[in-house]
N, CA, C, O and CB atoms as a CASP TS submission, in Angstrom:
PFRMAT TS
TARGET T0000
AUTHOR 0000-0000-0000
METHOD Language model
MODEL 1
PARENT N/A
ATOM      1  N   UNK     1      12.099  19.371   2.294  1.00  0.00           N
ATOM      2  CA  UNK     1      11.565  19.810   3.559  1.00  0.00           C
ATOM      3  C   UNK     1      10.050  19.687   3.479  1.00  0.00           C
ATOM      4  O   UNK     1       9.446  20.054   2.472  1.00  0.00           O
ATOM      5  CB  UNK     1      12.010  21.269   3.894  1.00  0.00           C
ATOM      6  N   UNK     2       9.456  19.187   4.507  1.00  0.00           N
ATOM      7  CA  UNK     2       8.005  19.019   4.558  1.00  0.00           C
ATOM      8  C   UNK     2       7.295  20.369   4.522  1.00  0.00           C
ATOM      9  O   UNK     2       7.747  21.337   5.133  1.00  0.00           O
ATOM     10  CB  UNK     2       7.600  18.245   5.817  1.00  0.00           C
ATOM     11  N   UNK     3       6.173  20.419   3.795  1.00  0.00           N
ATOM     12  CA  UNK     3       5.332  21.620   3.772  1.00  0.00           C
ATOM     13  C   UNK     3       4.038  21.381   4.544  1.00  0.00           C
ATOM     14  O   UNK     3       3.088  22.154   4.425  1.00  0.00           O
ATOM     15  CB  UNK     3       5.018  22.035   2.320  1.00  0.00           C
ATOM     16  N   UNK     4       4.004  20.322   5.325  1.00  0.00           N
ATOM     17  CA  UNK     4       2.818  20.017   6.121  1.00  0.00           C
ATOM     18  C   UNK     4       2.458  21.202   7.011  1.00  0.00           C
ATOM     19  O   UNK     4       3.308  21.732   7.727  1.00  0.00           O
ATOM     20  CB  UNK     4       3.046  18.756   6.975  1.00  0.00           C
ATOM     21  N   UNK     5       1.198  21.612   6.962  1.00  0.00           N
ATOM     22  CA  UNK     5       0.744  22.749   7.759  1.00  0.00           C
ATOM     23  C   UNK     5       0.892  24.079   7.053  1.00  0.00           C
ATOM     24  O   UNK     5       0.465  25.106   7.579  1.00  0.00           O
ATOM     25  CB  UNK     5       1.492  22.794   9.042  1.00  0.00           C
ATOM     26  N   UNK     6       1.485  24.081   5.877  1.00  0.00           N
ATOM     27  CA  UNK     6       1.681  25.309   5.102  1.00  0.00           C
ATOM     28  C   UNK     6       3.098  25.379   4.569  1.00  0.00           C
ATOM     29  O   UNK     6       4.048  24.965   5.234  1.00  0.00           O
ATOM     30  CB  UNK     6       1.375  26.548   5.957  1.00  0.00           C
ATOM     31  N   UNK     7       3.231  25.904   3.371  1.00  0.00           N
ATOM     32  CA  UNK     7       4.557  25.978   2.755  1.00  0.00           C
ATOM     33  C   UNK     7       5.521  26.832   3.575  1.00  0.00           C
ATOM     34  O   UNK     7       6.723  26.566   3.591  1.00  0.00           O
ATOM     35  CB  UNK     7       4.448  26.538   1.343  1.00  0.00           C
ATOM     36  N   UNK     8       5.009  27.844   4.249  1.00  0.00           N
ATOM     37  CA  UNK     8       5.860  28.692   5.093  1.00  0.00           C
ATOM     38  C   UNK     8       6.470  27.905   6.254  1.00  0.00           C
ATOM     39  O   UNK     8       7.525  28.277   6.767  1.00  0.00           O
ATOM     40  CB  UNK     8       5.052  29.874   5.637  1.00  0.00           C
ATOM     41  N   UNK     9       5.815  26.825   6.669  1.00  0.00           N
ATOM     42  CA  UNK     9       6.326  26.004   7.775  1.00  0.00           C
ATOM     43  C   UNK     9       7.673  25.374   7.422  1.00  0.00           C
ATOM     44  O   UNK     9       8.489  25.112   8.306  1.00  0.00           O
ATOM     45  CB  UNK     9       5.312  24.905   8.139  1.00  0.00           C
ATOM     46  N   UNK    10       7.905  25.130   6.133  1.00  0.00           N
ATOM     47  CA  UNK    10       9.182  24.557   5.713  1.00  0.00           C
ATOM     48  C   UNK    10      10.332  25.491   6.064  1.00  0.00           C
ATOM     49  O   UNK    10      11.407  25.034   6.453  1.00  0.00           O
ATOM     50  CB  UNK    10       9.174  24.268   4.207  1.00  0.00           C
ATOM     51  N   UNK    11      10.114  26.795   5.929  1.00  0.00           N
ATOM     52  CA  UNK    11      11.151  27.763   6.296  1.00  0.00           C
ATOM     53  C   UNK    11      11.439  27.713   7.791  1.00  0.00           C
ATOM     54  O   UNK    11      12.595  27.747   8.212  1.00  0.00           O
ATOM     55  CB  UNK    11      10.730  29.181   5.889  1.00  0.00           C
ATOM     56  N   UNK    12      10.381  27.632   8.583  1.00  0.00           N
ATOM     57  CA  UNK    12      10.553  27.560  10.040  1.00  0.00           C
ATOM     58  C   UNK    12      11.283  26.284  10.439  1.00  0.00           C
ATOM     59  O   UNK    12      12.168  26.310  11.294  1.00  0.00           O
ATOM     60  CB  UNK    12       9.188  27.629  10.749  1.00  0.00           C
ATOM     61  N   UNK    13      10.911  25.171   9.818  1.00  0.00           N
ATOM     62  CA  UNK    13      11.568  23.896  10.133  1.00  0.00           C
ATOM     63  C   UNK    13      13.043  23.937   9.742  1.00  0.00           C
ATOM     64  O   UNK    13      13.906  23.462  10.480  1.00  0.00           O
ATOM     65  CB  UNK    13      10.860  22.729   9.411  1.00  0.00           C
ATOM     66  N   UNK    14      13.318  24.509   8.577  1.00  0.00           N
ATOM     67  CA  UNK    14      14.701  24.607   8.112  1.00  0.00           C
ATOM     68  C   UNK    14      15.536  25.453   9.065  1.00  0.00           C
ATOM     69  O   UNK    14      16.666  25.089   9.390  1.00  0.00           O
ATOM     70  CB  UNK    14      14.750  25.200   6.700  1.00  0.00           C
ATOM     71  N   UNK    15      14.988  26.574   9.511  1.00  0.00           N
ATOM     72  CA  UNK    15      15.687  27.428  10.477  1.00  0.00           C
ATOM     73  C   UNK    15      15.962  26.656  11.764  1.00  0.00           C
ATOM     74  O   UNK    15      17.060  26.720  12.316  1.00  0.00           O
ATOM     75  CB  UNK    15      14.860  28.699  10.781  1.00  0.00           C
ATOM     76  N   UNK    16      14.953  25.928  12.232  1.00  0.00           N
ATOM     77  CA  UNK    16      15.062  25.228  13.515  1.00  0.00           C
ATOM     78  C   UNK    16      16.136  24.146  13.526  1.00  0.00           C
ATOM     79  O   UNK    16      16.688  23.835  14.582  1.00  0.00           O
ATOM     80  CB  UNK    16      13.739  24.613  13.869  1.00  0.00           C
ATOM     81  N   UNK    17      16.437  23.571  12.367  1.00  0.00           N
ATOM     82  CA  UNK    17      17.475  22.533  12.326  1.00  0.00           C
ATOM     83  C   UNK    17      18.785  23.040  11.715  1.00  0.00           C
ATOM     84  O   UNK    17      19.714  22.261  11.499  1.00  0.00           O
ATOM     85  CB  UNK    17      16.976  21.332  11.534  1.00  0.00           C
ATOM     86  N   UNK    18      18.857  24.342  11.437  1.00  0.00           N
ATOM     87  CA  UNK    18      20.108  24.941  10.985  1.00  0.00           C
ATOM     88  C   UNK    18      20.428  24.791   9.512  1.00  0.00           C
ATOM     89  O   UNK    18      21.600  24.800   9.136  1.00  0.00           O
ATOM     90  CB  UNK    18      21.199  24.374  11.745  1.00  0.00           C
ATOM     91  N   UNK    19      19.426  24.655   8.675  1.00  0.00           N
ATOM     92  CA  UNK    19      19.667  24.522   7.232  1.00  0.00           C
ATOM     93  C   UNK    19      20.217  25.814   6.642  1.00  0.00           C
ATOM     94  O   UNK    19      19.888  26.908   7.101  1.00  0.00           O
ATOM     95  CB  UNK    19      18.374  24.127   6.508  1.00  0.00           C
ATOM     96  N   UNK    20      21.046  25.680   5.631  1.00  0.00           N
ATOM     97  CA  UNK    20      21.544  26.828   4.880  1.00  0.00           C
ATOM     98  C   UNK    20      20.758  27.016   3.592  1.00  0.00           C
ATOM     99  O   UNK    20      20.703  28.126   3.062  1.00  0.00           O
ATOM    100  CB  UNK    20      23.031  26.660   4.569  1.00  0.00           C
ATOM    101  N   UNK    21      20.150  25.954   3.079  1.00  0.00           N
ATOM    102  CA  UNK    21      19.305  26.008   1.885  1.00  0.00           C
ATOM    103  C   UNK    21      18.246  24.918   2.023  1.00  0.00           C
ATOM    104  O   UNK    21      18.395  23.989   2.817  1.00  0.00           O
ATOM    105  CB  UNK    21      20.153  25.823   0.562  1.00  0.00           C
ATOM    106  N   UNK    22      17.170  25.043   1.238  1.00  0.00           N
ATOM    107  CA  UNK    22      16.129  24.010   1.275  1.00  0.00           C
ATOM    108  C   UNK    22      15.524  23.812  -0.108  1.00  0.00           C
ATOM    109  O   UNK    22      15.579  24.690  -0.969  1.00  0.00           O
ATOM    110  CB  UNK    22      15.028  24.382   2.288  1.00  0.00           C
ATOM    111  N   UNK    23      14.947  22.630  -0.288  1.00  0.00           N
ATOM    112  CA  UNK    23      14.152  22.329  -1.466  1.00  0.00           C
ATOM    113  C   UNK    23      12.744  22.020  -0.989  1.00  0.00           C
ATOM    114  O   UNK    23      12.549  21.205  -0.087  1.00  0.00           O
ATOM    115  CB  UNK    23      14.759  21.138  -2.290  1.00  0.00           C
ATOM    116  N   UNK    24      11.768  22.672  -1.596  1.00  0.00           N
ATOM    117  CA  UNK    24      10.366  22.482  -1.234  1.00  0.00           C
ATOM    118  C   UNK    24       9.671  21.663  -2.302  1.00  0.00           C
ATOM    119  O   UNK    24       9.743  21.992  -3.486  1.00  0.00           O
ATOM    120  CB  UNK    24       9.656  23.835  -1.043  1.00  0.00           C
ATOM    121  N   UNK    25       9.006  20.613  -1.899  1.00  0.00           N
ATOM    122  CA  UNK    25       8.136  19.876  -2.798  1.00  0.00           C
ATOM    123  C   UNK    25       6.771  20.538  -2.673  1.00  0.00           C
ATOM    124  O   UNK    25       6.079  20.345  -1.673  1.00  0.00           O
ATOM    125  CB  UNK    25       8.087  18.321  -2.453  1.00  0.00           C
ATOM    126  N   UNK    26       6.379  21.312  -3.669  1.00  0.00           N
ATOM    127  CA  UNK    26       5.224  22.193  -3.527  1.00  0.00           C
ATOM    128  C   UNK    26       3.877  21.531  -3.792  1.00  0.00           C
ATOM    129  O   UNK    26       2.832  22.164  -3.646  1.00  0.00           O
ATOM    130  CB  UNK    26       5.378  23.341  -4.439  1.00  0.00           C
ATOM    131  N   UNK    27       3.901  20.281  -4.174  1.00  0.00           N
ATOM    132  CA  UNK    27       2.649  19.538  -4.312  1.00  0.00           C
ATOM    133  C   UNK    27       2.937  18.050  -4.199  1.00  0.00           C
ATOM    134  O   UNK    27       4.091  17.621  -4.185  1.00  0.00           O
ATOM    135  CB  UNK    27       1.950  19.863  -5.663  1.00  0.00           C
ATOM    136  N   UNK    28       1.883  17.287  -4.122  1.00  0.00           N
ATOM    137  CA  UNK    28       1.999  15.843  -3.993  1.00  0.00           C
ATOM    138  C   UNK    28       2.637  15.257  -5.255  1.00  0.00           C
ATOM    139  O   UNK    28       2.148  15.482  -6.362  1.00  0.00           O
ATOM    140  CB  UNK    28       0.613  15.206  -3.734  1.00  0.00           C
ATOM    141  N   UNK    29       3.704  14.523  -5.089  1.00  0.00           N
ATOM    142  CA  UNK    29       4.416  13.936  -6.225  1.00  0.00           C
ATOM    143  C   UNK    29       3.632  12.810  -6.896  1.00  0.00           C
ATOM    144  O   UNK    29       3.977  12.394  -8.002  1.00  0.00           O
ATOM    145  CB  UNK    29       5.760  13.413  -5.772  1.00  0.00           C
ATOM    146  N   UNK    30       2.598  12.321  -6.252  1.00  0.00           N
ATOM    147  CA  UNK    30       1.826  11.201  -6.798  1.00  0.00           C
ATOM    148  C   UNK    30       0.665  11.641  -7.680  1.00  0.00           C
ATOM    149  O   UNK    30      -0.091  10.803  -8.173  1.00  0.00           O
ATOM    150  CB  UNK    30       1.300  10.355  -5.676  1.00  0.00           C
ATOM    151  N   UNK    31       0.518  12.938  -7.881  1.00  0.00           N
ATOM    152  CA  UNK    31      -0.627  13.431  -8.646  1.00  0.00           C
ATOM    153  C   UNK    31      -0.219  14.609  -9.520  1.00  0.00           C
ATOM    154  O   UNK    31       0.602  15.436  -9.122  1.00  0.00           O
ATOM    155  CB  UNK    31      -1.771  13.838  -7.704  1.00  0.00           C
ATOM    156  N   UNK    32      -0.801  14.677 -10.714  1.00  0.00           N
ATOM    157  CA  UNK    32      -0.584  15.820 -11.597  1.00  0.00           C
ATOM    158  C   UNK    32      -1.486  16.983 -11.198  1.00  0.00           C
ATOM    159  O   UNK    32      -1.248  18.122 -11.602  1.00  0.00           O
ATOM    160  CB  UNK    32      -0.838  15.426 -13.062  1.00  0.00           C
ATOM    161  N   UNK    33      -2.511  16.703 -10.414  1.00  0.00           N
ATOM    162  CA  UNK    33      -3.472  17.728 -10.033  1.00  0.00           C
ATOM    163  C   UNK    33      -3.015  18.437  -8.766  1.00  0.00           C
ATOM    164  O   UNK    33      -2.466  17.816  -7.856  1.00  0.00           O
ATOM    165  CB  UNK    33      -4.864  17.116  -9.831  1.00  0.00           C
ATOM    166  N   UNK    34      -3.245  19.732  -8.718  1.00  0.00           N
ATOM    167  CA  UNK    34      -2.961  20.485  -7.495  1.00  0.00           C
ATOM    168  C   UNK    34      -3.897  21.680  -7.433  1.00  0.00           C
ATOM    169  O   UNK    34      -4.324  22.208  -8.460  1.00  0.00           O
ATOM    170  CB  UNK    34      -1.469  20.943  -7.442  1.00  0.00           C
ATOM    171  N   UNK    35      -4.204  22.093  -6.224  1.00  0.00           N
ATOM    172  CA  UNK    35      -5.052  23.258  -6.036  1.00  0.00           C
ATOM    173  C   UNK    35      -4.231  24.525  -6.249  1.00  0.00           C
ATOM    174  O   UNK    35      -3.029  24.539  -5.982  1.00  0.00           O
ATOM    175  CB  UNK    35      -5.694  23.249  -4.630  1.00  0.00           C
ATOM    176  N   UNK    36      -4.870  25.582  -6.726  1.00  0.00           N
ATOM    177  CA  UNK    36      -4.137  26.851  -6.843  1.00  0.00           C
ATOM    178  C   UNK    36      -3.732  27.364  -5.461  1.00  0.00           C
ATOM    179  O   UNK    36      -4.382  27.061  -4.461  1.00  0.00           O
ATOM    180  CB  UNK    36      -4.996  27.912  -7.576  1.00  0.00           C
ATOM    181  N   UNK    37      -2.672  28.131  -5.422  1.00  0.00           N
ATOM    182  CA  UNK    37      -2.220  28.702  -4.155  1.00  0.00           C
ATOM    183  C   UNK    37      -3.214  29.752  -3.680  1.00  0.00           C
ATOM    184  O   UNK    37      -3.686  30.577  -4.462  1.00  0.00           O
ATOM    185  CB  UNK    37      -0.810  29.317  -4.300  1.00  0.00           C
ATOM    186  N   UNK    38      -3.523  29.712  -2.397  1.00  0.00           N
ATOM    187  CA  UNK    38      -4.406  30.707  -1.784  1.00  0.00           C
ATOM    188  C   UNK    38      -3.582  31.954  -1.454  1.00  0.00           C
ATOM    189  O   UNK    38      -2.402  31.855  -1.116  1.00  0.00           O
ATOM    190  CB  UNK    38      -5.098  30.134  -0.495  1.00  0.00           C
ATOM    191  N   UNK    39      -4.208  33.119  -1.554  1.00  0.00           N
ATOM    192  CA  UNK    39      -3.506  34.371  -1.254  1.00  0.00           C
ATOM    193  C   UNK    39      -2.961  34.381   0.175  1.00  0.00           C
ATOM    194  O   UNK    39      -1.868  34.892   0.421  1.00  0.00           O
ATOM    195  CB  UNK    39      -4.443  35.566  -1.463  1.00  0.00           C
ATOM    196  N   UNK    40      -3.721  33.817   1.113  1.00  0.00           N
ATOM    197  CA  UNK    40      -3.270  33.761   2.504  1.00  0.00           C
ATOM    198  C   UNK    40      -1.979  32.953   2.630  1.00  0.00           C
ATOM    199  O   UNK    40      -1.065  33.341   3.359  1.00  0.00           O
ATOM    200  CB  UNK    40      -4.362  33.154   3.397  1.00  0.00           C
ATOM    201  N   UNK    41      -1.910  31.838   1.922  1.00  0.00           N
ATOM    202  CA  UNK    41      -0.714  30.997   1.960  1.00  0.00           C
ATOM    203  C   UNK    41       0.489  31.732   1.359  1.00  0.00           C
ATOM    204  O   UNK    41       1.601  31.646   1.879  1.00  0.00           O
ATOM    205  CB  UNK    41      -0.963  29.677   1.206  1.00  0.00           C
ATOM    206  N   UNK    42       0.255  32.449   0.269  1.00  0.00           N
ATOM    207  CA  UNK    42       1.322  33.233  -0.359  1.00  0.00           C
ATOM    208  C   UNK    42       1.819  34.308   0.604  1.00  0.00           C
ATOM    209  O   UNK    42       3.026  34.496   0.761  1.00  0.00           O
ATOM    210  CB  UNK    42       0.825  33.878  -1.678  1.00  0.00           C
ATOM    211  N   UNK    43       0.897  35.004   1.242  1.00  0.00           N
ATOM    212  CA  UNK    43       1.255  36.076   2.184  1.00  0.00           C
ATOM    213  C   UNK    43       2.055  35.543   3.366  1.00  0.00           C
ATOM    214  O   UNK    43       3.043  36.153   3.773  1.00  0.00           O
ATOM    215  CB  UNK    43      -0.005  36.780   2.690  1.00  0.00           C
ATOM    216  N   UNK    44       1.631  34.403   3.920  1.00  0.00           N
ATOM    217  CA  UNK    44       2.351  33.806   5.049  1.00  0.00           C
ATOM    218  C   UNK    44       3.772  33.408   4.645  1.00  0.00           C
ATOM    219  O   UNK    44       4.716  33.603   5.411  1.00  0.00           O
ATOM    220  CB  UNK    44       1.588  32.577   5.582  1.00  0.00           C
ATOM    221  N   UNK    45       3.920  32.851   3.440  1.00  0.00           N
ATOM    222  CA  UNK    45       5.243  32.455   2.975  1.00  0.00           C
ATOM    223  C   UNK    45       6.141  33.685   2.823  1.00  0.00           C
ATOM    224  O   UNK    45       7.287  33.679   3.271  1.00  0.00           O
ATOM    225  CB  UNK    45       5.141  31.690   1.638  1.00  0.00           C
ATOM    226  N   UNK    46       5.619  34.733   2.193  1.00  0.00           N
ATOM    227  CA  UNK    46       6.414  35.948   1.995  1.00  0.00           C
ATOM    228  C   UNK    46       6.828  36.568   3.328  1.00  0.00           C
ATOM    229  O   UNK    46       7.975  36.986   3.492  1.00  0.00           O
ATOM    230  CB  UNK    46       5.627  36.969   1.167  1.00  0.00           C
ATOM    231  N   UNK    47       5.902  36.627   4.272  1.00  0.00           N
ATOM    232  CA  UNK    47       6.198  37.206   5.591  1.00  0.00           C
ATOM    233  C   UNK    47       7.269  36.390   6.307  1.00  0.00           C
ATOM    234  O   UNK    47       8.205  36.948   6.879  1.00  0.00           O
ATOM    235  CB  UNK    47       4.918  37.278   6.456  1.00  0.00           C
ATOM    236  N   UNK    48       7.126  35.071   6.272  1.00  0.00           N
ATOM    237  CA  UNK    48       8.102  34.199   6.920  1.00  0.00           C
ATOM    238  C   UNK    48       9.455  34.318   6.231  1.00  0.00           C
ATOM    239  O   UNK    48      10.494  34.300   6.891  1.00  0.00           O
ATOM    240  CB  UNK    48       7.618  32.736   6.906  1.00  0.00           C
ATOM    241  N   UNK    49       9.448  34.438   4.916  1.00  0.00           N
ATOM    242  CA  UNK    49      10.698  34.586   4.156  1.00  0.00           C
ATOM    243  C   UNK    49      11.422  35.873   4.546  1.00  0.00           C
ATOM    244  O   UNK    49      12.650  35.887   4.634  1.00  0.00           O
ATOM    245  CB  UNK    49      10.413  34.579   2.638  1.00  0.00           C
ATOM    246  N   UNK    50      10.681  36.943   4.778  1.00  0.00           N
ATOM    247  CA  UNK    50      11.299  38.200   5.220  1.00  0.00           C
ATOM    248  C   UNK    50      11.943  38.037   6.596  1.00  0.00           C
ATOM    249  O   UNK    50      12.999  38.610   6.865  1.00  0.00           O
ATOM    250  CB  UNK    50      10.252  39.331   5.256  1.00  0.00           C
ATOM    251  N   UNK    51      11.301  37.254   7.466  1.00  0.00           N
ATOM    252  CA  UNK    51      11.815  37.036   8.818  1.00  0.00           C
ATOM    253  C   UNK    51      12.996  36.070   8.834  1.00  0.00           C
ATOM    254  O   UNK    51      13.896  36.186   9.666  1.00  0.00           O
ATOM    255  CB  UNK    51      10.710  36.508   9.718  1.00  0.00           C
ATOM    256  N   UNK    52      12.982  35.127   7.913  1.00  0.00           N
ATOM    257  CA  UNK    52      14.039  34.103   7.835  1.00  0.00           C
ATOM    258  C   UNK    52      14.710  34.254   6.470  1.00  0.00           C
ATOM    259  O   UNK    52      14.400  33.518   5.534  1.00  0.00           O
ATOM    260  CB  UNK    52      13.455  32.630   8.035  1.00  0.00           C
ATOM    261  N   UNK    53      15.615  35.196   6.367  1.00  0.00           N
ATOM    262  CA  UNK    53      16.207  35.511   5.061  1.00  0.00           C
ATOM    263  C   UNK    53      17.589  34.898   4.855  1.00  0.00           C
ATOM    264  O   UNK    53      18.172  35.033   3.780  1.00  0.00           O
ATOM    265  CB  UNK    53      16.301  37.003   4.895  1.00  0.00           C
ATOM    266  N   UNK    54      18.114  34.229   5.872  1.00  0.00           N
ATOM    267  CA  UNK    54      19.470  33.682   5.759  1.00  0.00           C
ATOM    268  C   UNK    54      19.513  32.294   5.123  1.00  0.00           C
ATOM    269  O   UNK    54      20.602  31.764   4.905  1.00  0.00           O
ATOM    270  CB  UNK    54      20.105  33.621   7.122  1.00  0.00           C
ATOM    271  N   UNK    55      18.380  31.697   4.822  1.00  0.00           N
ATOM    272  CA  UNK    55      18.356  30.398   4.147  1.00  0.00           C
ATOM    273  C   UNK    55      18.305  30.661   2.645  1.00  0.00           C
ATOM    274  O   UNK    55      17.331  31.196   2.115  1.00  0.00           O
ATOM    275  CB  UNK    55      17.130  29.518   4.619  1.00  0.00           C
ATOM    276  N   UNK    56      19.403  30.261   1.971  1.00  0.00           N
ATOM    277  CA  UNK    56      19.486  30.523   0.538  1.00  0.00           C
ATOM    278  C   UNK    56      20.396  29.502  -0.091  1.00  0.00           C
ATOM    279  O   UNK    56      21.465  29.253   0.467  1.00  0.00           O
ATOM    280  CB  UNK    56      19.990  31.954   0.252  1.00  0.00           C
ATOM    281  N   UNK    57      20.065  28.897  -1.196  1.00  0.00           N
ATOM    282  CA  UNK    57      18.888  29.171  -2.005  1.00  0.00           C
ATOM    283  C   UNK    57      17.666  28.379  -1.546  1.00  0.00           C
ATOM    284  O   UNK    57      17.764  27.409  -0.795  1.00  0.00           O
ATOM    285  CB  UNK    57      19.180  28.864  -3.451  1.00  0.00           C
ATOM    286  N   UNK    58      16.526  28.831  -2.026  1.00  0.00           N
ATOM    287  CA  UNK    58      15.266  28.094  -1.902  1.00  0.00           C
ATOM    288  C   UNK    58      14.988  27.500  -3.271  1.00  0.00           C
ATOM    289  O   UNK    58      14.985  28.214  -4.274  1.00  0.00           O
ATOM    290  CB  UNK    58      14.069  29.021  -1.409  1.00  0.00           C
ATOM    291  N   UNK    59      14.757  26.216  -3.315  1.00  0.00           N
ATOM    292  CA  UNK    59      14.456  25.542  -4.575  1.00  0.00           C
ATOM    293  C   UNK    59      13.089  24.901  -4.467  1.00  0.00           C
ATOM    294  O   UNK    59      12.713  24.398  -3.408  1.00  0.00           O
ATOM    295  CB  UNK    59      15.536  24.483  -4.927  1.00  0.00           C
ATOM    296  N   UNK    60      12.346  24.919  -5.560  1.00  0.00           N
ATOM    297  CA  UNK    60      11.039  24.257  -5.550  1.00  0.00           C
ATOM    298  C   UNK    60      11.047  23.099  -6.529  1.00  0.00           C
ATOM    299  O   UNK    60      11.775  23.103  -7.522  1.00  0.00           O
ATOM    300  CB  UNK    60       9.907  25.254  -5.901  1.00  0.00           C
ATOM    301  N   UNK    61      10.231  22.121  -6.230  1.00  0.00           N
ATOM    302  CA  UNK    61      10.119  20.920  -7.053  1.00  0.00           C
ATOM    303  C   UNK    61       8.653  20.555  -7.135  1.00  0.00           C
ATOM    304  O   UNK    61       7.968  20.486  -6.115  1.00  0.00           O
ATOM    305  CB  UNK    61      10.965  19.738  -6.474  1.00  0.00           C
ATOM    306  N   UNK    62       8.168  20.322  -8.345  1.00  0.00           N
ATOM    307  CA  UNK    62       6.765  19.912  -8.526  1.00  0.00           C
ATOM    308  C   UNK    62       6.636  18.424  -8.407  1.00  0.00           C
ATOM    309  O   UNK    62       5.534  17.888  -8.529  1.00  0.00           O
ATOM    310  CB  UNK    62       6.223  20.372  -9.878  1.00  0.00           C
TER
END
């Protein structure tokens, strides 16, 4: 699922198309380098996850 616009957006997109589970690519697959997660981004993801709790499991991929 795309994380364009924020990782929390993947949850919204998954809900909108009726997903039961999702896999998030949490960084660019073409690079070993990635920026640390910002607290705001973490907070938005957690808040969205609380609102959209029926999508399970969530898997991450580097």
